[in-house]
RODO-2510 file (C-alpha; in nm, 4 decimals, decimal comma):
residues 400
     n   res          X          Y          Z
     1     m    -0,0948     2,6102     2,7215
     2     a     0,1133     2,3836     2,4972
     3     r     0,4891     2,3814     2,5285
     4     i     0,6753     2,3281     2,2021
     5     q     1,0467     2,2862     2,1265
     6     g     1,1095     2,3734     1,7631
     7     e     0,9732     2,6087     1,4989
     8     l     0,6687     2,5866     1,2764
     9     f     0,7248     2,6058     0,9017
    10     c     0,5209     2,5932     0,5846
    11     e     0,7013     2,5368     0,2556
    12     i     0,5949     2,4458    -0,0964
    13     g     0,6372     2,0740    -0,1471
    14     q     0,6636     2,0043     0,2268
    15     g     0,3474     2,1615     0,3638
    16     r     0,3411     2,2617     0,7289
    17     g     0,5341     2,0947     1,0071
    18     i     0,7769     2,1449     1,2941
    19     r     1,1539     2,1411     1,2648
    20     c     1,4493     2,1982     1,4921
    21     n     1,5310     2,5700     1,4994
    22     k     1,7676     2,6655     1,2193
    23     k     1,9192     2,9565     1,4102
    24     g     2,0552     2,9661     1,7617
    25     s     2,0251     2,5900     1,8089
    26     s     2,2862     2,3185     1,8451
    27     g     2,0259     2,0498     1,7797
    28     i     1,7833     1,8500     1,9926
    29     e     1,9329     1,5757     2,2088
    30     p     1,7609     1,2379     2,2651
    31     g     1,5166     1,2627     2,5550
    32     t     1,4450     1,6340     2,5023
    33     l     1,0797     1,7254     2,5544
    34     i     0,9510     1,8654     2,2230
    35     v     0,5775     1,9013     2,2893
    36     k     0,3835     1,8984     2,6158
    37     e     0,0140     1,9587     2,5566
    38     e    -0,3283     1,9142     2,7118
    39     p    -0,6022     1,8085     2,4662
    40     y    -0,8311     2,0673     2,3101
    41     s    -1,1038     1,8035     2,3400
    42     y    -1,0990     1,4360     2,4384
    43     t    -1,3093     1,1426     2,5524
    44     l    -1,2840     0,7873     2,6776
    45     t    -1,3528     0,5342     2,4054
    46     d    -1,6406     0,3065     2,5029
    47     g    -1,9187     0,2440     2,7509
    48     e    -1,7141     0,0247     2,9835
    49     l    -1,4351     0,2815     3,0152
    50     l    -1,6892     0,5607     3,0619
    51     r    -1,8176     0,3708     3,3655
    52     t    -1,4823     0,2688     3,5134
    53     r    -1,2497     0,5670     3,4542
    54     c    -1,2479     0,9314     3,5573
    55     h    -1,3830     1,1537     3,2783
    56     y    -1,1201     1,4178     3,3623
    57     c    -0,7860     1,2537     3,4528
    58     l    -0,8751     0,9136     3,2948
    59     k    -0,7528     0,7129     3,5957
    60     r    -0,9382     0,4020     3,7078
    61     l    -1,2214     0,4816     3,9470
    62     e    -1,2139     0,3442     4,2989
    63     n    -1,4658     0,5767     4,4584
    64     s    -1,6418     0,8097     4,2180
    65     v    -1,8354     1,1340     4,2348
    66     s    -2,0745     1,2473     3,9615
    67     c    -2,1658     1,5823     3,8149
    68     d    -2,4533     1,7228     4,0229
    69     a    -2,6473     1,8281     3,7125
    70     c    -2,6103     1,5651     3,4383
    71     r    -2,5159     1,2749     3,6720
    72     t    -2,3300     1,1203     3,3754
    73     a    -1,9813     1,2678     3,4089
    74     k    -1,7863     1,0659     3,6670
    75     y    -1,4729     1,1731     3,8507
    76     c    -1,2153     1,0310     4,0930
    77     n    -1,2897     1,2873     4,3594
    78     e    -1,4046     1,6432     4,4228
    79     e    -1,0681     1,7763     4,3042
    80     c    -1,1099     1,6277     3,9549
    81     k    -1,4744     1,7358     3,9510
    82     k    -1,3736     2,0948     4,0236
    83     a    -1,0890     2,0889     3,7692
    84     a    -1,3256     1,9564     3,4995
    85     k    -1,5834     2,2297     3,5550
    86     f    -1,4312     2,4739     3,3047
    87     h    -1,4622     2,2188     3,0227
    88     h    -1,7743     2,0385     3,1401
    89     t    -2,0071     2,3303     3,2158
    90     p    -2,0709     2,4233     2,8474
    91     e    -2,1591     2,0642     2,7537
    92     c    -2,3347     1,9532     3,0724
    93     r    -2,6889     1,9978     2,9401
    94     g    -2,6252     1,7576     2,6511
    95     y    -2,3518     1,5375     2,7992
    96     s    -2,5702     1,2314     2,8618
    97     r    -2,6773     1,2130     2,4980
    98     l    -2,3254     1,2806     2,3697
    99     m    -2,1977     0,9739     2,5543
   100     n    -2,4171     0,7541     2,3318
   101     l    -2,2303     0,8661     2,0195
   102     p    -1,9206     0,7129     1,8541
   103     e    -1,6000     0,8590     1,9953
   104     h    -1,5119     1,1011     1,7110
   105     l    -1,8622     1,2504     1,7152
   106     r    -1,8462     1,2706     2,0946
   107     v    -1,5257     1,4758     2,0743
   108     m    -1,6841     1,6945     1,8076
   109     g    -1,9953     1,7524     2,0175
   110     r    -1,7833     1,8638     2,3119
   111     i    -1,6055     2,1141     2,0858
   112     l    -1,9325     2,2536     1,9478
   113     y    -2,0821     2,3019     2,2947
   114     k    -1,7626     2,4778     2,4032
   115     m    -1,7708     2,7102     2,1006
   116     h    -2,1396     2,7889     2,1513
   117     a    -2,1073     2,8639     2,5242
   118     r    -1,8114     3,0943     2,4687
   119     k    -1,9878     3,2634     2,1775
   120     t    -1,7093     3,1691     1,9383
   121     d    -1,7706     3,2838     1,5826
   122     m    -1,8944     2,9714     1,4064
   123     g    -1,6665     3,0584     1,1160
   124     a    -1,3598     3,0650     1,3397
   125     l    -1,1880     2,7376     1,4202
   126     g    -0,9472     2,8738     1,6804
   127     p    -0,6718     2,6233     1,7671
   128     l    -0,8068     2,3845     1,5006
   129     s    -0,7577     2,6335     1,2170
   130     s    -0,4057     2,5129     1,1295
   131     l    -0,5084     2,1455     1,0992
   132     v    -0,5932     1,9805     0,7674
   133     s    -0,9477     1,8451     0,7358
   134     n    -0,9308     1,6176     0,4280
   135     v    -1,3063     1,6686     0,3856
   136     e    -1,2957     1,6046     0,0116
   137     t    -1,0953     1,2858     0,0671
   138     l    -1,3531     1,1740     0,3227
   139     k    -1,6319     1,2369     0,0728
   140     n    -1,4493     1,0432    -0,1986
   141     c    -1,3527     0,7439     0,0145
   142     e    -1,5257     0,4067    -0,0028
   143     e    -1,8130     0,5090     0,2257
   144     g    -1,8298     0,8516     0,0651
   145     i    -2,0593     1,1436     0,1239
   146     t    -2,3430     0,9187     0,2430
   147     s    -2,1425     0,8138     0,5465
   148     l    -2,0387     1,1721     0,6237
   149     d    -2,4005     1,2867     0,5926
   150     s    -2,5182     1,0104     0,8242
   151     k    -2,2568     1,1051     1,0840
   152     m    -2,3615     1,4700     1,0750
   153     e    -2,7268     1,3715     1,1009
   154     c    -2,6524     1,1422     1,3953
   155     l    -2,4715     1,4223     1,5783
   156     s    -2,7538     1,6667     1,5059
   157     q    -3,0048     1,4302     1,6671
   158     h    -2,7975     1,4077     1,9858
   159     m    -2,7293     1,7784     2,0389
   160     e    -2,9261     2,0868     2,1320
   161     k    -3,0201     2,2672     1,8102
   162     d    -2,8906     2,6065     1,9209
   163     a    -2,5369     2,4641     1,9524
   164     l    -2,5245     2,3386     1,5926
   165     p    -2,3469     2,5405     1,3202
   166     d    -2,4166     2,5002     0,9476
   167     r    -2,3456     2,1673     0,7765
   168     a    -2,0308     2,2782     0,5902
   169     f    -1,8726     2,3990     0,9147
   170     m    -1,9647     2,0732     1,0887
   171     e    -1,8034     1,8715     0,8100
   172     e    -1,4879     2,0824     0,8344
   173     i    -1,4561     2,0222     1,2087
   174     y    -1,5296     1,6506     1,1751
   175     g    -1,2625     1,6184     0,9055
   176     k    -1,0058     1,7860     1,1295
   177     i    -1,0907     1,5536     1,4189
   178     a    -1,0915     1,2378     1,2047
   179     s    -0,7584     1,3283     1,0412
   180     n    -0,5710     1,4542     1,3469
   181     s    -0,6933     1,2787     1,6614
   182     f    -0,4546     1,0748     1,8761
   183     a    -0,5336     0,7480     2,0502
   184     i    -0,4759     0,8092     2,4232
   185     l    -0,2853     0,5183     2,5801
   186     d    -0,2736     0,4069     2,9428
   187     e     0,0295     0,2851     3,1382
   188     n    -0,0010    -0,0571     2,9696
   189     m    -0,0009     0,1033     2,6230
   190     c    -0,3683     0,0133     2,5734
   191     s    -0,5970     0,2609     2,3983
   192     i    -0,8465     0,4158     2,6403
   193     g    -0,9559     0,7300     2,4577
   194     i    -0,9004     0,9764     2,1767
   195     g    -0,7988     1,3409     2,1903
   196     v    -0,7309     1,6373     1,9651
   197     y    -0,3912     1,8020     2,0201
   198     p    -0,3465     2,0974     1,7803
   199     q     0,0253     2,1533     1,8482
   200     a     0,1234     1,7845     1,8520
   201     s    -0,0728     1,7371     1,5284
   202     m     0,1610     1,9832     1,3571
   203     i     0,4347     1,7189     1,3720
   204     n     0,4238     1,5232     1,0474
   205     h     0,4364     1,1461     1,0194
   206     s     0,7266     0,9271     0,9167
   207     c     0,7536     0,5506     0,9596
   208     k     1,1148     0,6222     1,0596
   209     s     1,0323     0,8888     1,3168
   210     n     1,2789     1,0790     1,5351
   211     c     1,0483     1,1321     1,8341
   212     i     0,7993     0,9346     2,0411
   213     g     0,4772     1,0268     2,2218
   214     m     0,3693     0,9151     2,5690
   215     f     0,0547     0,9956     2,7665
   216     y     0,0233     1,1071     3,1264
   217     g    -0,3508     1,0932     3,1757
   218     p    -0,4900     1,2991     2,8867
   219     q    -0,1682     1,5041     2,8527
   220     i     0,0664     1,4131     2,5676
   221     q     0,4432     1,4478     2,5917
   222     i     0,6547     1,4006     2,2795
   223     r     1,0304     1,3503     2,3186
   224     a     1,3165     1,3135     2,0735
   225     n     1,4456     0,9572     2,0537
   226     e     1,7499     1,0435     1,8424
   227     f     1,9623     1,3529     1,7802
   228     i     1,7795     1,6039     1,5573
   229     r     2,0034     1,8457     1,3686
   230     p     1,9297     2,2200     1,3327
   231     g     1,6819     2,2681     1,0477
   232     e     1,5873     1,8975     1,0406
   233     q     1,2160     1,8227     1,0411
   234     i     1,0671     1,6522     1,3462
   235     f     0,8665     1,3379     1,2682
   236     h     0,6310     1,1333     1,4828
   237     g     0,5116     0,7817     1,3948
   238     y     0,1311     0,7783     1,3810
   239     i     0,1173     0,3965     1,3777
   240     p     0,3411     0,1144     1,5107
   241     p     0,6514     0,0636     1,2906
   242     l     0,6409    -0,3161     1,3089
   243     l     0,4027    -0,3571     1,0168
   244     p     0,4804    -0,4444     0,6536
   245     t     0,5003    -0,1431     0,4227
   246     a     0,1725    -0,2154     0,2424
   247     k    -0,0114    -0,2596     0,5744
   248     r     0,1309     0,0647     0,7139
   249     q     0,0310     0,2581     0,4039
   250     e    -0,3160     0,1030     0,4054
   251     k    -0,3703     0,1878     0,7732
   252     l    -0,2461     0,5461     0,7319
   253     l    -0,4650     0,6008     0,4264
   254     k    -0,7732     0,4644     0,6015
   255     t    -0,7173     0,6453     0,9320
   256     y    -0,5380     0,9683     0,8390
   257     h    -0,6279     0,9914     0,4689
   258     f    -0,2806     1,0185     0,3137
   259     l    -0,0488     0,7781     0,1319
   260     c     0,2839     0,7659     0,3134
   261     q     0,5890     0,8082     0,0911
   262     c     0,8526     0,8424     0,3634
   263     a     1,2020     0,6988     0,3184
   264     d     1,1019     0,3801     0,4985
   265     c     0,8029     0,3216     0,2685
   266     r     1,0278     0,3735    -0,0338
   267     n     1,2804     0,1242     0,1041
   268     t     1,2352    -0,1670    -0,1380
   269     e     1,4577    -0,3945     0,0704
   270     r     1,2226    -0,3606     0,3686
   271     s     0,9163    -0,3947     0,1437
   272     c     1,0458    -0,7186    -0,0050
   273     l     1,1352    -0,8483     0,3393
   274     a     0,7844    -0,7760     0,4638
   275     q     0,6354    -0,9851     0,1835
   276     l     0,8248    -1,2956     0,2971
   277     d     0,5697    -1,3737     0,5654
   278     f     0,5887    -1,7433     0,4792
   279     t     0,9562    -1,7553     0,5799
   280     l     0,9878    -1,7935     0,9555
   281     h     1,3092    -1,6017     1,0201
   282     s     1,3616    -1,3503     1,2995
   283     d     1,3959    -1,0536     1,0624
   284     n     1,0380    -1,0928     0,9407
   285     v     0,8018    -0,8317     1,0859
   286     y     0,5239    -1,0866     1,1362
   287     v     0,7594    -1,3155     1,3273
   288     i     0,8872    -1,0251     1,5380
   289     r     0,5330    -0,9347     1,6417
   290     i     0,4574    -1,2989     1,7322
   291     l     0,7811    -1,3263     1,9314
   292     k     0,7005    -1,0009     2,1117
   293     d     0,3672    -1,1478     2,2246
   294     l     0,5385    -1,4721     2,3275
   295     v     0,7857    -1,2827     2,5484
   296     e     0,4976    -1,1016     2,7200
   297     v     0,3086    -1,4296     2,7754
   298     c     0,6189    -1,6025     2,9148
   299     v     0,6858    -1,3142     3,1542
   300     e     0,3215    -1,3189     3,2643
   301     l     0,3380    -1,6958     3,3289
   302     g     0,6842    -1,6884     3,4860
   303     l     0,8433    -1,8974     3,2089
   304     w     1,1719    -1,7110     3,2433
   305     e     1,4000    -1,9357     3,0356
   306     k     1,1622    -1,9257     2,7391
   307     a     1,1252    -1,5482     2,7783
   308     v     1,5036    -1,5169     2,7379
   309     v     1,5056    -1,7442     2,4315
   310     y     1,2281    -1,5534     2,2545
   311     g     1,3715    -1,2167     2,3600
   312     k     1,7101    -1,3058     2,2112
   313     r     1,5386    -1,3918     1,8834
   314     i     1,3694    -1,0507     1,8716
   315     e     1,6845    -0,8441     1,9293
   316     p     1,8250    -0,8546     1,5704
   317     g     1,4870    -0,7612     1,4220
   318     y     1,4376    -0,4749     1,6665
   319     k     1,7804    -0,3376     1,5761
   320     m     1,6849    -0,3551     1,2087
   321     f     1,3407    -0,1923     1,2321
   322     l     1,3421     0,0263     1,5442
   323     k     1,5346     0,3305     1,6560
   324     r     1,8013     0,2840     1,9199
   325     y     1,5815     0,4742     2,1661
   326     d     1,2391     0,3230     2,1008
   327     l     0,9771     0,2405     2,3625
   328     d     0,9436    -0,1213     2,2445
   329     q     1,3215    -0,1542     2,2621
   330     g     1,3230    -0,0267     2,6206
   331     l     1,0373    -0,2571     2,7232
   332     l     1,2204    -0,5571     2,5752
   333     y     1,5327    -0,4691     2,7757
   334     q     1,3153    -0,4472     3,0871
   335     k     1,1570    -0,7897     3,0283
   336     m     1,4920    -0,9533     2,9493
   337     a     1,6381    -0,8060     3,2686
   338     l     1,3438    -0,9340     3,4716
   339     a     1,3779    -1,2827     3,3214
   340     y     1,7499    -1,3037     3,3993
   341     y     1,6878    -1,1610     3,7465
   342     r     1,4236    -1,4261     3,8213
   343     l     1,6658    -1,6908     3,6981
   344     g     1,9189    -1,5642     3,9527
   345     d     2,1628    -1,4348     3,6913
   346     q     2,2288    -1,0773     3,8085
   347     s     2,5351    -1,0424     3,5843
   348     a     2,3210    -1,0964     3,2738
   349     a     2,0365    -0,8800     3,4076
   350     l     2,2480    -0,5708     3,4821
   351     p     2,3375    -0,4713     3,1208
   352     y     1,9718    -0,5012     3,0191
   353     l     1,8606    -0,2949     3,3188
   354     r     2,1059    -0,0175     3,2334
   355     q     1,9933    -0,0165     2,8703
   356     a     1,6285    -0,0199     2,9801
   357     k     1,6805     0,2760     3,2130
   358     t     1,8623     0,4810     2,9478
   359     t     1,6072     0,4068     2,6751
   360     l     1,2939     0,4519     2,8881
   361     t     1,4267     0,7763     3,0389
   362     i     1,4626     0,9153     2,6865
   363     t     1,1239     0,7914     2,5624
   364     s     0,9155     0,8454     2,8764
   365     g     1,0950     1,0992     3,0960
   366     e     1,2853     1,0350     3,4172
   367     d     0,9739     1,0795     3,6346
   368     s     0,7716     0,8062     3,4638
   369     g     0,6594     0,4955     3,6502
   370     l     0,8446     0,2739     3,4014
   371     v     1,1781     0,4394     3,4799
   372     q     1,1145     0,4225     3,8546
   373     e     1,0348     0,0517     3,8306
   374     v     1,3555    -0,0186     3,6371
   375     s     1,5616     0,1993     3,8747
   376     d     1,4339     0,0059     4,1766
   377     m     1,5174    -0,3265     4,0130
   378     l     1,8604    -0,1954     3,9108
   379     a     1,9420    -0,0893     4,2675
   380     e     1,8307    -0,4274     4,4025
   381     c     2,0259    -0,6134     4,1356
   382     v     2,3442    -0,4139     4,2019
   383     a     2,3102    -0,4826     4,5750
   384     k     2,2819    -0,8580     4,5143
   385     e     2,5769    -0,8502     4,2753
   386     i     2,7875    -0,6760     4,5401
   387     d     2,6826    -0,9375     4,7970
   388     s     2,7898    -1,2147     4,5593
   389     l     3,1292    -1,0519     4,5028
   390     l     3,1808    -1,0106     4,8768
   391     v     3,1034    -1,3782     4,9339
   392     e     3,3484    -1,4786     4,6599
   393     c     3,6166    -1,2624     4,8200
   394     g     3,5465    -1,4102     5,1630
   395     c     3,4330    -1,0747     5,3013
   396     p     3,1489    -1,0493     5,5549
   397     n     2,8041    -0,9598     5,4225
   398     m     2,7086    -0,5932     5,4679
   399     d     2,3801    -0,4055     5,4688
   400     h     2,3298    -0,1672     5,1767
***
C-alpha cells in the first residue's frame, strides 16, 4: 500500500497532480516523506543483472536460490523466494520467455499475467487507470505505429495466448508503462531496473523540482527537498537538472512524450548560458558535469588535493543550478569532507560533514547508508579535532 503526503487534484489547464493540502496544513518541511511506494510491476534491466541480482529485493547475489518451477527467477534466499511468490506465481509459466524481452515489454508481460491470473476485467486498468498513456503521441513519433506494432507482436510471441488481451488494450498499457516508468537506482545511483509506481507517477515533472526520489531496493521514497507551501504543487525531476535546456526538453520529449515548459525551461538566462559550451567557465553546465566526474575520479584515486580544487570549482555552479537540499549537493559535501579529512585538515572537513549530513538526511532519510557513513566520519572527525585542541592546551589525551 502506497503512503502519500498531499492531495490529488485535477484542474483545467494543470491536469492531474499532487499538491500540499490546502486545508489543515502548515506546509511540508524539507525531508518530509511524501510518497513511499512498492512498484506495481518491475524488472531488472539486462541479462547480466538478471544473473547477478535478486529478482525480488534487487540486491547482489552471493548465494542464490531459484524458483522450483521455472528455474529462471533467482533470489537471495528462501525468505525472498517466499516473499516473491505472490507476484511470481501468475507469471511463472511464461517467466523464462519474458526475460528475453526488452525491459518495458518485460514489465508489461508481468502485468498481463497478473491480470489474467486474478481474472481482472481486461477493460479495467486498476492502479494504472489514472496514468496517461500518450498512445497517439507514440504512434506519431519518429518510429510511429510500425514500431508500436512490432513491439506488440514481439510480446505476443513471448507470452501464452490466453493471457493476451486485445491489441488496443495492449497498446494502452504499453503507453502507460513507457510514459510513467521510473529507472530504479542502486546505492551508487546506477540504473539497475525499471518499475511502475502509480502514486509516484502522479507527481508532475519540473526541472526545478521541490522533492527528490530515492530507492531502497525496488521501493521508492520521495521526500521534499525544500519547504512546500499549502496549496503548492509538488514537483519531481524526471531527469538530472545538470543538462542544457534544449537537451532536457529533448530527453523528456523522447522518454516521457511531453515538451517541458516549466519555469526553468522558460528561463532565457539559463538557456543562453547553456549554449556557451565553448566557454570553459565554472557556471557552464557542461563544465560542471566534467568537474563532477573529475572529483569522483580524484577521490577514487586518492588525489585529495586535486579533489578539493575541482570541488571548489563546482560549488558556485551547484548553487546556481541545484536546490539547497539536492542529492548531488550532499554527495559533493561528502567528497569534499573526505578529501580534507584525508589531507589531515579536520577543521576544513567538519563544516562539509555537517552540511553533508543535513542535506543527505533530507534527501535520503536518516536511516540511509549514506547518512550513517557521514555520521561515522563526523564522529571520528570531531574526536580528532578534540584531541588536537587538548594537545594545544597541554591537556592529557583522553579516550572518547
